[in-house]
C-alpha positions as CSV (number, residue, x, y, z in Angstrom):
1,M,19.7,3.7,14.5
2,G,18.2,1.2,12.3
3,G,19.8,3.1,8.9
4,V,23.0,3.1,10.5
5,M,23.0,-0.7,11.0
6,E,21.7,-0.7,7.6
7,E,24.5,1.1,5.8
8,E,27.1,-1.0,7.9
9,V,25.5,-4.3,6.5
10,V,25.4,-3.0,2.8
11,R,29.1,-1.7,2.9
12,G,30.1,-5.0,4.5
13,F,28.5,-7.0,1.9
14,L,30.0,-4.6,-1.0
15,R,33.4,-5.1,0.9
16,R,32.8,-8.8,0.7
17,F,31.7,-8.6,-3.0
18,L,34.9,-6.4,-3.8
19,E,37.0,-9.0,-2.2
20,E,35.7,-12.0,-4.5
21,F,35.4,-9.9,-7.6
22,P,38.5,-7.3,-8.0
23,A,38.5,-6.7,-10.9
24,P,36.6,-6.9,-14.1
25,L,36.4,-10.2,-15.7
26,G,38.8,-11.1,-18.9
27,S,37.6,-12.4,-22.1
28,E,38.6,-15.9,-20.9
29,D,37.6,-15.8,-17.1
30,P,34.8,-18.6,-16.6
31,L,31.7,-16.7,-15.1
32,P,30.8,-17.5,-11.9
33,L,27.3,-18.6,-12.4
34,S,26.5,-20.5,-16.1
35,P,23.6,-18.7,-17.9
36,L,20.4,-20.3,-17.9
37,S,20.4,-20.6,-21.8
38,R,23.7,-20.4,-24.3
39,K,21.8,-18.1,-26.9
40,V,19.5,-15.3,-25.8
41,S,17.2,-12.8,-28.4
42,L,16.9,-9.3,-28.0
43,D,14.0,-9.5,-26.0
44,E,15.0,-12.0,-23.5
45,L,18.5,-10.0,-23.0
46,R,17.4,-7.7,-20.1
47,G,15.8,-10.6,-18.2
48,E,18.8,-13.0,-18.5
49,S,21.1,-10.1,-17.4
50,L,18.9,-9.5,-14.5
51,D,18.2,-12.8,-13.4
52,L,22.1,-14.2,-13.3
53,G,22.7,-10.8,-11.4
54,L,20.2,-11.5,-8.8
55,R,21.1,-15.4,-8.6
56,L,24.8,-14.0,-8.0
57,L,23.7,-11.7,-5.3
58,N,21.7,-13.9,-3.5
59,T,24.4,-16.7,-3.5
60,R,26.3,-14.2,-1.8
61,S,23.9,-13.1,1.1
62,L,22.5,-10.0,-0.8
63,A,21.4,-7.2,1.2
64,K,17.6,-6.6,1.9
65,L,18.3,-2.7,1.1
66,L,20.3,-3.8,-2.1
67,K,17.4,-6.2,-3.3
68,A,14.5,-3.4,-2.6
69,D,17.0,-1.1,-5.2
70,L,17.3,-4.1,-8.1
71,S,13.3,-4.6,-7.5
72,P,12.1,-1.9,-9.7
73,F,14.4,-3.1,-12.7
74,H,13.6,-7.2,-12.2
75,L,9.9,-6.3,-12.6
76,P,8.2,-7.4,-15.9
77,Q,7.8,-4.7,-18.4
78,E,4.4,-5.0,-20.7
79,A,5.4,-6.5,-23.7
80,E,5.0,-4.7,-26.8
81,Q,2.9,-6.9,-29.2
82,Q,3.2,-6.5,-33.3
83,Q,0.9,-8.1,-35.1
84,G,1.0,-8.7,-38.7
85,E,4.6,-9.1,-40.0
86,E,7.2,-11.7,-38.5
87,Q,10.5,-10.4,-37.5
88,E,13.7,-12.1,-37.4
89,V,14.8,-13.4,-34.7
90,V,18.4,-12.4,-33.6
91,L,20.0,-14.8,-31.3
92,L,22.9,-13.4,-29.3
93,Q,25.8,-15.6,-27.5
94,S,24.9,-15.0,-23.7
95,E,28.2,-15.7,-22.1
96,P,30.1,-12.5,-23.4
97,I,26.9,-10.1,-22.5
98,Q,26.6,-11.9,-19.1
99,R,30.3,-11.4,-19.0
100,L,30.0,-7.6,-19.7
101,F,26.9,-7.5,-17.4
102,L,28.4,-8.9,-14.2
103,N,31.7,-6.3,-15.1
104,K,29.3,-3.3,-15.1
105,L,27.9,-5.0,-11.5
106,Q,31.2,-4.7,-10.3
107,E,31.7,-1.7,-11.3
108,V,28.6,-0.3,-9.6
109,G,30.0,-2.1,-6.4
110,V,33.2,-0.2,-6.9
111,A,31.4,2.7,-7.0
112,W,28.9,2.2,-4.3
113,H,31.7,1.2,-2.0
114,Q,33.2,4.4,-2.8
115,T,30.2,6.5,-2.2
116,L,26.9,4.5,-0.8
117,P,23.7,5.9,-2.4
118,A,20.9,7.3,-0.7
119,P,18.4,4.4,-0.4
120,L,15.3,4.6,-2.1
121,P,11.8,5.4,-0.2
122,V,10.0,2.4,0.8
123,G,6.6,2.2,0.8
124,P,4.0,3.9,-0.4
125,S,6.0,7.1,-1.7
126,R,7.5,5.0,-4.7
127,F,3.9,5.2,-6.2
128,L,2.0,8.7,-7.6
129,M,-0.1,10.0,-5.3
130,C,-3.9,10.7,-6.7
131,S,-6.8,12.7,-5.0
132,A,-10.1,11.1,-4.3
133,H,-11.3,13.6,-6.4
134,A,-9.7,12.9,-9.5
135,I,-10.9,9.4,-8.9
136,R,-14.3,10.0,-8.8
137,N,-14.0,12.7,-11.6
138,T,-13.1,9.8,-13.8
139,R,-15.4,7.3,-12.5
140,R,-18.1,9.9,-13.6
141,K,-16.9,10.6,-17.3
142,M,-17.1,6.7,-17.6
143,E,-20.3,6.4,-16.1
144,D,-21.7,9.4,-18.6
145,R,-20.1,7.6,-21.6
146,H,-22.1,4.6,-20.4
147,V,-25.3,6.5,-20.5
148,A,-24.5,8.9,-23.0
149,L,-23.8,5.8,-25.5
150,P,-27.5,4.2,-25.3
151,D,-29.0,7.6,-25.7
152,F,-27.1,8.3,-28.6
153,N,-27.8,5.2,-30.1
154,T,-31.9,5.5,-29.7
155,L,-31.7,9.0,-30.9
156,T,-30.0,8.1,-34.0
157,G,-32.0,4.9,-34.4
158,L,-29.4,2.5,-34.2
159,K,-31.1,0.4,-31.7
């Protein structure tokens, strides 16, 4: 019965959201929230957009279920570090990009209002399962390397 109540809460939230944003924002329409910065680099674009979307949804009492659905996209990804040559930083104007993001958010809201997607599994089922045997085998391999390297060094006269 909790699932039915959660679905009603989500549908109510989507209905209120679509009442407030019935149509996509035009190029001259003001943003409902101001972006954190006027210019963003390509590296910052994803985080800035997700932050604006979460702030917008949180100010409109975002349902916990929807917050759980967005959280995997909000988690920081491991940044790739490129050493050596410096790259030119390209700065983009934030407002048009955020307007495009909010229009896409409104489009997803319309689609979800028409057909609500199945909720993501909650709990440990989101994570990959690993057997105890695989963990033991990996640990043994690492222990073997630590034992084999000093013996190999002694054998070749490096130690």
